[in-house]
SETORGU-541709 format. One line per 4 residues: for each residue x, y, z of N, C-alpha, C, O. Coordinates in steps of 0.05 Angstrom, whole numbers, plus 5000, padded with zeros to 4 digits. Example, Ala and Ser with C-alpha at 12.3 -4.5 7.8 and 13.67 -1.06 7.14 Angstrom:
<recs>
5264:4886:5156:5246:4910:5156:5264:4934:5156:5285:4934:5169 | 5257:4955:5142:5273:4979:5143:5258:5001:5157:5268:5023:5161;
</recs>
This chain:
<recs>
5017:4976:5000:5000:5000:5000:5018:5025:5000:5035:5027:5017 | 5013:5043:4981:5030:5067:4979:5025:5087:5000:5004:5087:5012 | 5046:5104:5006:5044:5125:5026:5026:5148:5016:5028:5157:4994 | 5007:5157:5034:4990:5179:5026:5006:5205:5026:5019:5210:5046;
5005:5221:5005:5020:5246:5005:5010:5265:5026:4986:5265:5033 | 5028:5280:5037:5021:5300:5057:5005:5322:5045:5006:5327:5021 | 4989:5336:5062:4973:5358:5052:4990:5380:5041:4982:5393:5021 | 5013:5385:5053:5030:5407:5044:5041:5401:5017:5047:5420:5002;
5043:5375:5010:5055:5368:4984:5034:5371:4961:5042:5372:4938 | 5009:5371:4968:4988:5372:4948:4981:5402:4942:4971:5415:4960 | 4987:5412:4918:4983:5440:4912:4954:5448:4913:4947:5471:4916 | 4936:5428:4911:4907:5434:4912:4897:5439:4940:4875:5450:4944;
4913:5431:4960:4905:5434:4988:4924:5454:5001:4947:5448:5004 | 4913:5476:5010:4930:5496:5023:4935:5488:5052:4917:5477:5065 | 4959:5493:5063:4965:5486:5091:4948:5503:5110:4939:5525:5103 | 4944:5492:5134:4929:5507:5155:4945:5532:5162:4969:5532:5164;
4931:5554:5165:4945:5579:5173:4958:5575:5200:4947:5561:5218 | 4981:5588:5204:4994:5585:5231:4977:5597:5253:4964:5617:5249 | 4977:5583:5275:4961:5592:5298:4977:5613:5314:5001:5611:5319 | 4963:5634:5321:4975:5655:5338:4974:5646:5367:4954:5638:5377;
4998:5647:5380:5000:5638:5408:4983:5657:5425:4986:5681:5424 | 4966:5645:5441:4949:5660:5460:4964:5663:5486:4972:5642:5498 | 4969:5687:5496:4983:5690:5521:4969:5675:5544:4945:5676:5546 | 4985:5662:5560:4973:5647:5583:4963:5667:5603:4976:5687:5610;
4939:5661:5614:4927:5678:5634:4937:5670:5662:4944:5646:5667 | 4939:5689:5679:4950:5683:5706:4937:5702:5726:4924:5722:5719 | 4940:5694:5752:4931:5711:5774:4954:5713:5794:4970:5695:5797 | 4954:5735:5808:4973:5738:5830:4960:5754:5852:4943:5772:5847;
4968:5749:5876:4957:5763:5899:4979:5775:5916:4999:5762:5921 | 4975:5800:5924:4994:5814:5941:4980:5822:5967:4956:5829:5966 | 4994:5822:5989:4983:5833:6013:5004:5852:6025:5028:5847:6023 | 4994:5873:6038:5012:5894:6049:5007:5897:6079:4984:5900:6087;
5028:5897:6094:5026:5898:6123:5018:5925:6134:5001:5927:6152 | 5029:5946:6123:5025:5973:6134:5001:5986:6120:5003:5997:6098 | 4978:5985:6133:4953:5995:6120:4954:6026:6117:4939:6036:6101 | 4970:6040:6132:4972:6069:6129:4984:6077:6103:4981:6100:6094;
4998:6058:6089:5010:6064:6063:4992:6058:6040:4998:6064:6017 | 4969:6045:6045:4952:6037:6024:4940:6061:6008:4937:6060:5984 | 4933:6082:6023:4922:6106:6009:4942:6117:5988:4934:6119:5965 | 4966:6124:5996:4985:6134:5976:4993:6113:5956:5000:6119:5933;
4992:6087:5963:4998:6066:5944:4977:6064:5922:4984:6063:5898 | 4952:6064:5930:4931:6062:5910:4926:6088:5895:4918:6088:5872 | 4931:6111:5908:4926:6137:5896:4897:6145:5900:4880:6129:5907 | 4892:6172:5896:4865:6182:5898:4847:6169:5878:4853:6169:5854;
4824:6158:5887:4806:6144:5869:4820:6121:5854:4813:6115:5832 | 4839:6108:5868:4855:6086:5856:4869:6093:5831:4873:6076:5813 | 4877:6119:5828:4890:6128:5803:4916:6113:5798:4922:6108:5774 | 4932:6106:5818:4957:6092:5814:4952:6064:5803:4966:6054:5786;
4931:6050:5814:4925:6024:5804:4915:6025:5775:4922:6007:5759 | 4899:6045:5769:4890:6048:5742:4913:6053:5722:4913:6043:5700 | 4933:6068:5731:4956:6073:5714:4971:6047:5708:4978:6043:5685 | 4974:6030:5728:4988:6005:5723:4970:5987:5705:4981:5974:5687;
4944:5987:5710:4926:5971:5694:4928:5979:5664:4932:5962:5647 | 4926:6005:5659:4926:6014:5631:4952:6009:5617:4953:6002:5593 | 4974:6012:5632:5001:6009:5619:5007:5979:5614:5021:5973:5594 | 4998:5961:5631:5006:5933:5629:4983:5915:5619:4987:5891:5616;
4959:5926:5615:4937:5909:5605:4929:5887:5624:4924:5865:5616 | 4927:5894:5650:4918:5875:5670:4893:5886:5685:4887:5910:5681 | 4881:5870:5700:4859:5879:5718:4868:5876:5746:4878:5855:5755 | 4865:5898:5762:4873:5898:5790:4849:5904:5807:4834:5923:5804;
4845:5886:5827:4823:5889:5846:4834:5890:5874:4849:5872:5882 | 4828:5912:5888:4838:5916:5915:4815:5913:5935:4793:5924:5932 | 4820:5898:5956:4801:5895:5978:4817:5893:6004:4833:5875:6009 | 4813:5913:6021:4829:5914:6046:4858:5917:6040:4867:5934:6025;
4874:5900:6053:4903:5901:6049:4913:5882:6027:4937:5877:6024 | 4894:5870:6012:4901:5851:5991:4895:5862:5963:4875:5876:5960 | 4912:5855:5944:4908:5863:5916:4910:5838:5899:4928:5823:5901 | 4890:5835:5881:4889:5813:5863:4894:5823:5835:4882:5843:5826;
4913:5811:5820:4920:5819:5793:4913:5796:5774:4920:5773:5780 | 4900:5802:5752:4893:5782:5732:4901:5793:5705:4899:5817:5699 | 4909:5774:5687:4916:5782:5660:4936:5763:5648:4941:5742:5659 | 4949:5771:5625:4970:5755:5613:4992:5750:5633:4999:5768:5649;
5004:5726:5632:5022:5717:5653:5046:5737:5657:5052:5744:5679 | 5059:5744:5635:5082:5762:5637:5074:5789:5648:5089:5800:5665 | 5051:5800:5640:5043:5826:5649:5035:5825:5678:5039:5845:5693 | 5023:5803:5687:5016:5800:5715:5041:5801:5732:5042:5813:5753;
5062:5787:5723:5087:5787:5738:5099:5815:5740:5109:5824:5761 | 5098:5830:5718:5108:5858:5718:5092:5876:5736:5103:5892:5751 | 5065:5873:5735:5048:5889:5752:5053:5883:5782:5053:5901:5798 | 5056:5857:5788:5062:5849:5816:5088:5862:5825:5089:5873:5847;
5109:5860:5809:5135:5872:5817:5133:5902:5820:5145:5914:5838 | 5118:5915:5801:5115:5944:5802:5101:5953:5828:5110:5971:5841 | 5079:5939:5835:5064:5947:5859:5080:5942:5884:5079:5958:5903 | 5095:5920:5885:5112:5914:5908:5134:5935:5911:5139:5944:5934;
5145:5944:5889:5166:5964:5891:5154:5991:5898:5167:6006:5914 | 5130:5997:5888:5117:6022:5897:5113:6022:5927:5118:6042:5940 | 5104:6000:5938:5099:5998:5967:5126:6000:5982:5127:6014:6002 | 5147:5987:5972:5173:5988:5986:5183:6016:5987:5195:6025:6007;
5180:6031:5965:5190:6059:5965:5174:6076:5984:5186:6093:5998 | 5148:6073:5986:5133:6088:6005:5142:6081:6034:5144:6098:6051 | 5147:6055:6039:5156:6047:6065:5183:6059:6072:5189:6063:6096 | 5200:6066:6052:5226:6078:6057:5224:6109:6058:5244:6122:6062;
5199:6119:6056:5195:6148:6058:5200:6163:6032:5203:6187:6032 | 5201:6149:6009:5206:6161:5984:5180:6170:5971:5158:6159:5976 | 5182:6190:5953:5158:6200:5940:5148:6181:5918:5164:6165:5908 | 5123:6182:5913:5111:6165:5892:5091:6182:5877:5069:6189:5887;
5098:6189:5852:5080:6204:5835:5076:6189:5808:5088:6168:5805 | 5061:6201:5790:5055:6188:5765:5081:6182:5749:5084:6162:5736 | 5100:6201:5750:5125:6197:5736:5141:6174:5747:5153:6159:5733 | 5142:6173:5774:5157:6151:5787:5144:6124:5780:5158:6104:5775;
5117:6123:5780:5104:6098:5773:5109:6090:5744:5114:6067:5738 | 5109:6109:5727:5115:6104:5698:5143:6093:5695:5147:6074:5679 | 5162:6103:5710:5189:6093:5708:5191:6065:5720:5206:6049:5708 | 5177:6060:5742:5178:6033:5753:5166:6012:5734:5175:5990:5731;
5145:6020:5720:5133:6002:5700:5153:5996:5678:5156:5974:5670 | 5166:6017:5668:5186:6014:5647:5209:5996:5657:5218:5979:5642 | 5218:5999:5682:5240:5984:5692:5232:5956:5700:5250:5939:5704 | 5206:5950:5701:5198:5923:5708:5205:5903:5686:5204:5879:5690;
5212:5913:5662:5221:5895:5641:5250:5887:5645:5260:5868:5632 | 5264:5901:5663:5292:5895:5668:5295:5888:5698:5301:5905:5714 | 5291:5862:5704:5288:5854:5733:5313:5860:5750:5310:5861:5774 | 5336:5864:5738:5359:5868:5755:5361:5897:5765:5376:5903:5784;
5346:5915:5753:5349:5943:5760:5341:5949:5788:5354:5964:5802 | 5318:5938:5797:5309:5944:5824:5329:5934:5845:5332:5947:5866 | 5341:5911:5840:5361:5901:5858:5385:5919:5860:5396:5923:5881 | 5392:5931:5837:5415:5949:5837:5408:5974:5853:5424:5984:5868;
5383:5984:5849:5375:6009:5862:5373:6004:5892:5383:6021:5908 | 5363:5982:5901:5358:5977:5929:5383:5967:5944:5384:5967:5968 | 5403:5958:5928:5427:5947:5941:5426:5918:5946:5443:5907:5961 | 5406:5903:5934:5404:5875:5939:5426:5859:5925:5432:5837:5932;
5438:5872:5904:5461:5860:5891:5486:5867:5907:5485:5878:5928 | 5509:5859:5896:5535:5866:5909:5542:5895:5908:5560:5905:5922 | 5528:5910:5890:5534:5939:5887:5520:5954:5911:5500:5945:5921 | 5532:5977:5919:5519:5993:5939:5493:6006:5928:5491:6009:5904;
5474:6012:5945:5449:6025:5936:5455:6051:5920:5473:6066:5927 | 5439:6055:5900:5442:6079:5883:5420:6099:5890:5397:6095:5883 | 5427:6120:5904:5408:6141:5911:5423:6166:5919:5447:6165:5925 | 5409:6189:5917:5420:6214:5926:5402:6225:5947:5378:6228:5943;
5413:6231:5970:5397:6242:5993:5401:6272:5995:5424:6282:5996 | 5379:6287:5995:5380:6315:5999:5362:6322:6022:5349:6304:6034 | 5361:6348:6030:5345:6356:6053:5315:6350:6049:5301:6344:6068 | 5306:6351:6024:5277:6349:6019:5268:6322:6010:5245:6315:6013;
5286:6306:5998:5278:6280:5988:5301:6262:5983:5324:6271:5982 | 5295:6236:5980:5315:6217:5971:5309:6210:5942:5287:6202:5935 | 5329:6213:5925:5324:6210:5896:5337:6184:5887:5360:6178:5892 | 5321:6168:5872:5331:6143:5861:5329:6144:5831:5313:6159:5821;
5345:6128:5817:5343:6129:5787:5317:6119:5777:5304:6101:5789 | 5309:6129:5754:5284:6121:5741:5288:6108:5714:5269:6103:5700 | 5313:6103:5707:5318:6088:5682:5346:6076:5684:5362:6083:5702 | 5352:6058:5666:5379:6045:5666:5400:6066:5661:5422:6064:5673;
5395:6085:5644:5415:6106:5638:5420:6123:5662:5442:6132:5667 | 5398:6129:5677:5402:6145:5702:5419:6130:5722:5434:6143:5738 | 5418:6104:5723:5435:6088:5741:5464:6093:5734:5481:6099:5751 | 5471:6091:5708:5498:6096:5699:5506:6125:5704:5529:6130:5712;
5488:6144:5701:5493:6172:5705:5500:6177:5735:5519:6191:5741 | 5483:6166:5753:5487:6171:5781:5513:6159:5791:5526:6170:5809 | 5521:6136:5779:5547:6125:5786:5570:6143:5776:5589:6147:5790 | 5566:6154:5752:5587:6172:5742:5589:6197:5758:5611:6208:5763;
5566:6208:5767:5566:6232:5784:5582:6228:5810:5594:6247:5820 | 5582:6203:5820:5596:6198:5845:5625:6190:5840:5641:6188:5859 | 5633:6186:5815:5659:6174:5809:5677:6193:5793:5701:6196:5800 | 5667:6204:5772:5684:6218:5752:5688:6247:5760:5671:6259:5773;
5710:6259:5750:5716:6287:5756:5699:6305:5738:5688:6325:5748 | 5697:6299:5713:5682:6315:5694:5664:6297:5678:5672:6276:5667 | 5638:6304:5678:5618:6286:5665:5603:6302:5643:5594:6324:5648 | 5602:6291:5619:5585:6301:5598:5558:6286:5599:5558:6261:5596;
5536:6300:5603:5509:6287:5603:5495:6297:5579:5487:6321:5577 | 5490:6280:5559:5480:6287:5533:5452:6275:5529:5448:6252:5536 | 5434:6290:5517:5408:6278:5511:5386:6298:5512:5390:6321:5519 | 5361:6289:5505:5338:6307:5503:5329:6317:5530:5337:6307:5551;
5311:6337:5529:5299:6348:5553:5282:6327:5567:5271:6309:5555 | 5281:6329:5594:5264:6312:5609:5276:6286:5618:5262:6268:5628 | 5302:6282:5614:5315:6257:5621:5329:6259:5648:5340:6239:5657 | 5328:6282:5661:5340:6285:5688:5369:6293:5689:5381:6291:5710;
5380:6302:5666:5408:6309:5665:5415:6330:5686:5432:6326:5703 | 5402:6353:5684:5408:6375:5702:5398:6370:5730:5412:6376:5750 | 5374:6359:5733:5362:6354:5759:5379:6336:5776:5384:6343:5800 | 5389:6314:5765:5405:6295:5781:5432:6308:5787:5443:6303:5809;
5443:6324:5769:5468:6337:5775:5465:6357:5798:5482:6358:5816 | 5443:6372:5798:5438:6391:5820:5434:6376:5846:5445:6384:5867 | 5419:6354:5845:5415:6338:5869:5441:6327:5881:5445:6328:5905 | 5459:6317:5863:5485:6307:5873:5501:6330:5884:5515:6327:5905;
5500:6353:5872:5515:6377:5881:5505:6385:5909:5521:6391:5927 | 5478:6386:5913:5467:6393:5938:5475:6373:5960:5481:6381:5982 | 5474:6347:5953:5482:6327:5972:5511:6330:5981:5517:6328:6005 | 5529:6336:5962:5557:6340:5969:5561:6366:5985:5579:6367:6002;
5546:6386:5979:5548:6411:5994:5539:6407:6023:5551:6418:6041 | 5518:6391:6027:5508:6386:6053:5527:6370:6070:5530:6374:6094 | 5541:6351:6057:5560:6334:6072:5587:6347:6076:5604:6337:6091 | 5592:6370:6062:5617:6384:6065:5639:6374:6048:5662:6383:6051;
5633:6356:6028:5654:6346:6010:5662:6367:5990:5683:6366:5978 | 5644:6387:5985:5652:6411:5970:5642:6436:5986:5625:6433:6003 | 5655:6458:5980:5648:6483:5995:5630:6501:5980:5617:6519:5992 | 5628:6497:5954:5612:6515:5938:5597:6499:5916:5605:6478:5908;
5574:6511:5908:5559:6500:5886:5556:6522:5865:5545:6543:5871 | 5566:6517:5841:5565:6538:5820:5549:6527:5797:5555:6506:5786 | 5528:6542:5790:5510:6534:5768:5512:6555:5746:5510:6579:5752 | 5515:6546:5722:5519:6565:5700:5505:6556:5675:5501:6532:5670;
5498:6576:5658:5486:6571:5632:5496:6593:5613:5501:6615:5622 | 5498:6586:5588:5503:6608:5568:5477:6624:5565:5455:6612:5563 | 5479:6650:5564:5455:6667:5561:5449:6669:5532:5451:6691:5519 | 5440:6647:5520:5432:6646:5492:5402:6642:5491:5392:6623:5503;
5389:6659:5475:5360:6657:5474:5352:6643:5448:5366:6645:5427 | 5330:6628:5449:5320:6614:5425:5298:6631:5412:5274:6628:5418 | 5306:6649:5395:5287:6664:5379:5279:6691:5391:5265:6706:5378 | 5289:6698:5415:5283:6724:5427:5309:6738:5436:5329:6724:5439;
5309:6764:5438:5333:6779:5445:5333:6787:5474:5313:6798:5484 | 5355:6781:5488:5357:6786:5516:5355:6816:5522:5346:6823:5544 | 5364:6833:5504:5364:6861:5509:5336:6873:5511:5333:6895:5522 | 5316:6859:5502:5289:6869:5503:5277:6865:5531:5256:6877:5537;
5290:6849:5548:5279:6845:5575:5285:6868:5593:5307:6879:5591 | 5267:6876:5610:5272:6899:5628:5291:6893:5651:5295:6869:5657 | 5302:6913:5663:5318:6909:5688:5347:6910:5683:5357:6914:5661 | 5362:6904:5705:5391:6904:5703:5401:6877:5693:5384:6860:5685;
5427:6872:5695:5438:6847:5684:5426:6822:5698:5419:6803:5685 | 5423:6823:5725:5412:6801:5739:5383:6795:5730:5376:6772:5725 | 5368:6817:5727:5340:6813:5718:5339:6801:5690:5321:6786:5684 | 5358:6808:5674:5358:6798:5646:5366:6768:5644:5355:6754:5628;
5385:6760:5661:5395:6732:5658:5380:6712:5675:5381:6688:5670 | 5366:6722:5697:5352:6703:5714:5332:6685:5699:5330:6662:5706 | 5317:6695:5680:5298:6677:5666:5313:6654:5653:5301:6632:5651 | 5337:6658:5643:5352:6636:5631:5363:6616:5651:5369:6593:5644;
5365:6625:5676:5375:6607:5697:5353:6595:5714:5358:6580:5733 | 5328:6601:5707:5305:6592:5723:5304:6562:5727:5298:6553:5749 | 5310:6545:5707:5310:6516:5712:5329:6507:5733:5324:6488:5747 | 5351:6521:5736:5370:6515:5757:5359:6522:5785:5362:6506:5804;
5346:6545:5787:5333:6552:5812:5312:6531:5819:5310:6523:5842 | 5296:6523:5799:5274:6504:5805:5285:6478:5816:5274:6467:5835 | 5307:6468:5804:5319:6443:5814:5330:6447:5843:5327:6429:5859 | 5342:6470:5848:5352:6476:5875:5329:6475:5896:5331:6463:5917;
5307:6489:5889:5285:6491:5908:5272:6464:5913:5259:6459:5934 | 5275:6446:5894:5263:6419:5897:5280:6402:5915:5271:6382:5927 | 5306:6409:5919:5324:6393:5935:5330:6405:5962:5340:6391:5980 | 5325:6431:5965:5331:6445:5990:5308:6463:5997:5294:6473:5979;
5303:6468:6023:5283:6488:6031:5290:6515:6019:5313:6523:6019 | 5270:6530:6010:5275:6556:5997:5292:6575:6014:5309:6589:6003 | 5286:6576:6040:5301:6595:6057:5331:6588:6058:5348:6605:6060 | 5337:6561:6056:5365:6553:6056:5378:6561:6029:5402:6569:6028;
5363:6558:6007:5374:6566:5981:5381:6595:5981:5403:6603:5973 | 5362:6612:5991:5367:6641:5991:5391:6648:6009:5407:6665:6002 | 5392:6635:6032:5414:6641:6051:5441:6634:6039:5460:6649:6042 | 5442:6611:6026:5468:6602:6015:5475:6618:5990:5499:6621:5985;
5456:6628:5976:5462:6646:5953:5474:6672:5964:5493:6682:5953 | 5462:6683:5985:5472:6708:5996:5500:6704:6008:5517:6723:6006 | 5506:6681:6019:5532:6676:6031:5553:6669:6010:5577:6668:6016 | 5545:6663:5985:5563:6656:5964:5568:6626:5962:5583:6617:5945;
5556:6610:5980:5559:6581:5978:5547:6570:5952:5556:6550:5941 | 5525:6583:5943:5512:6576:5918:5514:6600:5900:5506:6622:5908 | 5525:6596:5876:5528:6618:5857:5515:6609:5831:5520:6587:5821 | 5498:6627:5820:5485:6621:5795:5491:6644:5776:5485:6667:5782;
5505:6638:5754:5515:6660:5737:5518:6650:5708:5521:6627:5703 | 5516:6669:5689:5522:6662:5661:5551:6653:5658:5568:6660:5674 | 5556:6638:5637:5583:6626:5633:5604:6648:5630:5627:6644:5636 | 5596:6672:5619:5615:6693:5615:5628:6702:5642:5650:6713:5642;
5614:6698:5664:5624:6706:5690:5646:6687:5701:5657:6692:5722 | 5651:6665:5687:5670:6645:5696:5699:6652:5688:5718:6641:5698 | 5702:6670:5669:5729:6676:5658:5747:6686:5680:5740:6703:5696 | 5772:6676:5679:5793:6686:5698:5792:6673:5725:5808:6681:5743;
5774:6654:5730:5771:6642:5757:5782:6614:5757:5784:6600:5737 | 5790:6604:5781:5796:6577:5786:5776:6566:5806:5775:6576:5829 | 5761:6546:5799:5738:6537:5815:5747:6512:5831:5742:6489:5823 | 5760:6517:5854:5768:6496:5872:5747:6490:5894:5731:6508:5900;
5748:6465:5904:5729:6457:5925:5700:6464:5917:5684:6473:5934 | 5693:6458:5892:5667:6466:5882:5655:6444:5865:5669:6428:5853 | 5628:6443:5865:5613:6426:5847:5602:6446:5826:5586:6463:5833 | 5610:6442:5801:5604:6462:5780:5587:6448:5759:5594:6427:5749;
5564:6461:5752:5546:6450:5732:5542:6471:5710:5536:6494:5716 | 5546:6462:5686:5540:6479:5663:5517:6466:5648:5518:6444:5638 | 5495:6481:5647:5470:6472:5634:5468:6484:5606:5480:6505:5601 | 5453:6471:5589:5449:6480:5561:5476:6485:5547:5480:6505:5533;
5494:6466:5552:5522:6470:5542:5524:6469:5512:5544:6477:5501 | 5503:6458:5498:5505:6457:5469:5506:6485:5457:5513:6489:5434 | 5498:6506:5473:5498:6533:5463:5523:6549:5470:5523:6573:5468 | 5544:6535:5479:5570:6548:5482:5585:6546:5456:5582:6528:5440;
5603:6566:5453:5622:6564:5430:5646:6547:5439:5649:6541:5462 | 5663:6540:5420:5686:6525:5426:5704:6540:5446:5715:6528:5464 | 5707:6566:5442:5724:6582:5460:5712:6583:5488:5727:6581:5508 | 5686:6586:5490:5673:6586:5517:5677:6560:5531:5683:6559:5555;
5674:6538:5516:5676:6511:5529:5705:6507:5538:5709:6497:5560 | 5725:6514:5522:5752:6511:5531:5758:6528:5556:5771:6518:5574 | 5747:6553:5556:5751:6570:5579:5738:6557:5604:5750:6557:5625 | 5714:6546:5601:5700:6535:5623:5714:6510:5634:5718:6508:5658;
5722:6492:5617:5736:6468:5626:5762:6474:5640:5769:6459:5659 | 5776:6494:5632:5802:6500:5644:5799:6515:5670:5819:6523:5682 | 5774:6520:5679:5769:6532:5706:5771:6510:5727:5771:6517:5751 | 5773:6485:5720:5772:6463:5738:5794:6465:5759:5818:6469:5752;
5787:6462:5785:5807:6465:5806:5808:6440:5824:5794:6420:5818 | 5825:6441:5844:5829:6418:5862:5803:6412:5877:5787:6430:5884 | 5798:6386:5882:5775:6377:5897:5749:6388:5885:5731:6397:5900 | 5746:6387:5859:5723:6397:5845:5710:6376:5828:5723:6355:5822;
5686:6380:5820:5673:6363:5801:5657:6380:5782:5644:6400:5790 | 5657:6373:5756:5642:6388:5736:5623:6369:5722:5629:6347:5715 | 5598:6380:5718:5579:6365:5702:5570:6384:5679:5561:6407:5685 | 5571:6375:5655:5565:6391:5631:5541:6378:5617:5544:6356:5606;
5518:6391:5618:5493:6380:5608:5485:6394:5583:5488:6419:5580 | 5474:6379:5564:5464:6391:5540:5453:6371:5520:5457:6347:5523 | 5438:6381:5501:5426:6365:5480:5439:6373:5454:5434:6394:5443 | 5457:6356:5443:5472:6363:5419:5455:6369:5395:5464:6381:5375;
5429:6361:5396:5411:6365:5373:5396:6392:5375:5383:6399:5355 | 5398:6406:5397:5383:6431:5400:5402:6454:5404:5404:6466:5425 | 5417:6461:5383:5437:6482:5383:5424:6508:5373:5414:6508:5351 | 5426:6529:5389:5413:6555:5381:5434:6576:5373:5426:6598:5366;
5459:6570:5374:5479:6590:5366:5483:6590:5336:5478:6570:5323 | 5492:6612:5325:5497:6613:5296:5517:6592:5287:5537:6587:5301 | 5512:6579:5265:5530:6558:5255:5521:6530:5262:5530:6511:5250 | 5502:6528:5281:5490:6502:5287:5509:6483:5301:5529:6492:5313;
5503:6457:5300:5518:6437:5315:5548:6437:5309:5564:6431:5327 | 5556:6445:5285:5585:6445:5278:5601:6465:5294:5625:6463:5298 | 5587:6486:5305:5601:6506:5320:5597:6503:5350:5607:6519:5366 | 5583:6482:5359:5577:6478:5387:5602:6470:5402:5616:6451:5395;
5608:6484:5424:5630:6476:5441:5626:6450:5455:5646:6436:5460 | 5601:6442:5460:5596:6416:5472:5604:6393:5454:5618:6375:5462 | 5594:6395:5429:5601:6373:5410:5631:6371:5405:5642:6349:5403 | 5644:6395:5404:5673:6395:5400:5687:6382:5424:5706:6366:5421;
5679:6389:5448:5692:6379:5472:5688:6349:5475:5707:6335:5482 | 5664:6339:5470:5659:6310:5472:5677:6295:5452:5688:6274:5459 | 5679:6306:5428:5696:6293:5408:5725:6292:5416:5739:6273:5409 | 5735:6312:5430:5763:6313:5438:5768:6297:5464:5790:6285:5466;
5749:6296:5482:5755:6287:5509:5742:6261:5517:5748:6249:5538 | 5723:6251:5501:5710:6226:5509:5730:6203:5510:5746:6199:5492 | 5730:6189:5532:5749:6167:5536:5774:6175:5550:5789:6157:5559 | 5779:6201:5554:5802:6210:5569:5798:6203:5599:5776:6206:5609;
5819:6195:5612:5817:6187:5640:5806:6211:5657:5815:6233:5655 | 5786:6205:5674:5774:6225:5691:5749:6237:5680:5734:6250:5694 | 5743:6231:5654:5719:6241:5641:5699:6218:5638:5706:6195:5632 | 5673:6225:5643:5652:6206:5639:5632:6218:5618:5627:6242:5619;
5621:6201:5601:5602:6210:5581:5577:6192:5583:5579:6168:5580 | 5554:6205:5588:5529:6190:5590:5510:6201:5569:5506:6225:5567 | 5499:6183:5553:5481:6191:5531:5452:6181:5537:5447:6157:5540 | 5434:6200:5540:5406:6194:5544:5391:6193:5517:5400:6206:5498;
5369:6179:5516:5352:6178:5492:5324:6185:5501:5318:6189:5524 | 5306:6185:5481:5277:6190:5487:5266:6169:5506:5247:6175:5520 | 5277:6145:5506:5267:6124:5524:5272:6131:5553:5260:6119:5571 | 5291:6150:5558:5298:6157:5586:5282:6181:5596:5286:6190:5619;
5264:6192:5580:5248:6216:5588:5231:6208:5612:5216:6188:5611 | 5233:6224:5634:5219:6217:5658:5197:6237:5664:5186:6238:5687 | 5190:6253:5645:5166:6270:5648:5142:6254:5640:5143:6230:5640 | 5120:6268:5632:5096:6254:5623:5104:6236:5600:5119:6245:5583;
5092:6212:5598:5099:6194:5576:5097:6206:5548:5112:6198:5530 | 5079:6225:5545:5075:6237:5518:5100:6253:5510:5105:6257:5486 | 5115:6263:5530:5140:6278:5523:5159:6260:5509:5172:6268:5489 | 5162:6235:5518:5180:6217:5505:5171:6212:5476:5188:6209:5458;
5145:6210:5472:5135:6205:5444:5140:6230:5427:5145:6227:5403 | 5137:6254:5439:5143:6278:5424:5172:6279:5415:5179:6284:5392 | 5190:6273:5434:5219:6272:5428:5225:6252:5406:5241:6258:5387 | 5213:6228:5408:5218:6208:5387:5208:6217:5360:5221:6212:5340;
5185:6231:5359:5175:6241:5334:5193:6261:5321:5198:6260:5297 | 5204:6279:5337:5222:6299:5326:5249:6288:5318:5261:6296:5298 | 5259:6269:5334:5285:6256:5328:5282:6240:5302:5300:6239:5286 | 5259:6227:5299:5255:6211:5274:5255:6229:5249:5261:6219:5227;
5247:6254:5253:5246:6273:5231:5274:6284:5224:5279:6296:5204 | 5293:6278:5243:5320:6288:5239:5324:6317:5248:5343:6330:5240 | 5306:6326:5265:5308:6354:5275:5332:6358:5293:5337:6380:5303;
</recs>
């Protein structure tokens, strides 16, 4: 008796279409000991639980101190880890807002990150303590950045807005000022305007440049009580000034931050870098794609300095992308859209 030909071999019979794998459904239950933390954990009207549900495609039901999670197996595991980490952070006295939750959801895809942050691995915990809050990284790149801030003499932090470049640098500077490892905190920016002229603003020089330095003030006030910021500015422990005011100085025993560095010229950047003094640290933040000076990226002192100094001993270079944006999730999508256009 002859062998019957297979269906696939018969051109008159089409093979069965491939079956799409259906994700396995799963359930998980969590219980929390400290009921006083359940309010901030769940959020007003359970907003935090809804955020996790929407991002991970699961259903979360809370009753008393217990939470039941249902959905695709992998997503249930991520939701469980995210909720547990949210609870752990609240128990440690750390803040929990929509941005932090979004970051925890993103990091739940990388299971080793939370262990690195908490110190469960062989590495020491990664965090910055200031008077007002304890700051932990919200992305893998921020972990590398915070390590570089604690290790390297001069750090280039490159990438789009909203990735925490300047904020984390200010937080590290405030932490070191509080512990006495540096005596001064110097914050600087080039007074370059995007489409408007500084001369049209009313007031004296301070009044004219303060709007350009406002993001630095905002970061300071978030890390220190306002009265301490004002007192330390008056005493000279904190100095906020345009980059032109750095000429001729040697910045010893200082934590120095240059923001919006892509808008420096090559001469300005060389002048700034050579201000480096003993027992100092410099952080140079900027987005190489957003250059507002004449000549564009080719004339940027930041791009020139990174090209010359990347890899030199004592220098660290951290590159952020749209995936590291820690503002509202839509900001990351905006950055991706403009980067895809080649802007």
